[in-house]
N, C-alpha and C positions, 0 to 999 in steps of 0.2 A: 330587330334589325341589327345585323352585325356591322360594327364600325370598322372601316378599312384603316388599319393601323400602319403608319409609316415610320420607319426607323432609318437612321443613318447607316450606310454601308461601312463596316469597320475598316475596309481597305481604302476606298476613295472618298467616302463622305457623302455620296449621292443618296437621295431618298429611295428607299426600297420598300415594297409592300411586305408586311410581316404577316402573311397568311398562306394557307396551303397552295395557292396558285403560284407562288414564287418558290420554285424548286431549289433556289440557291440561298434562301433566307438563312441568316440575316444579311447576306451579301446581295448586291444588286445584279450580279451576273456570274457566269461560270468563270470568267477571267479573274474577277476579284477573289472568288473562292479559291481558285488555283494558286493565285499569288500568295494568299494567306497560308495555304498549306505548305507552299515552298518556303515561306519565312519560318514556319515551325520546323520544317525539315533541316533548314540551314542553321537552326538554333538562334535565330534573331529574336524570337519570342521566348520568354522563359517564365516559369511559375516561381513566385517568390518562395524562399525557404532555404534551409541549410543545405549545402552541397552534400551529395552522397558519395563523394570520392572515397572516403574512408571505408565504406562498406565493400568496395571493389578491391581493396588492398588485402582483405582477409584471404587466407589460403583456402583452396577448394578441397573438400573431403572426397577423395576418389576411392575410398575403401569399400563403398557400397553400403555401409552401415546407416548413413544418413537417409538413404532412400528406402529404408525398411528391408534391405536385403532381398529385393525382388529378383527372382531368377530370370535368366534369359529364356524366352519361350523355346528356343531350339534345344537348350540344355534340359529343360523339363521333359521334352518328348524323349530324349535319349535316355533319361534316367528312369523311365516308367518300367514297371514289371511287365513281362511278356503277356500276362493274362489281362492287363489293363487295356480296355478297348479305346479309351480316350485319346 
């Protein structure tokens, strides 16, 4: 027999069923789930760690060498030999 596990909603603290019948688990409702998503989007929630700001200060390589020099598909078609059916 399966035990009906109850957990506290991370947003409001109400008890919520933690099983497949609760489509919003671990939240108690769609409202609480949406409020939590909004908090993440507004950066009110953060994961602990060192800031990554320094990584964004590095210059971007736009020479094409970093991507393995992948040709533009349009250029590849124009550069084919006339006998190449591809």
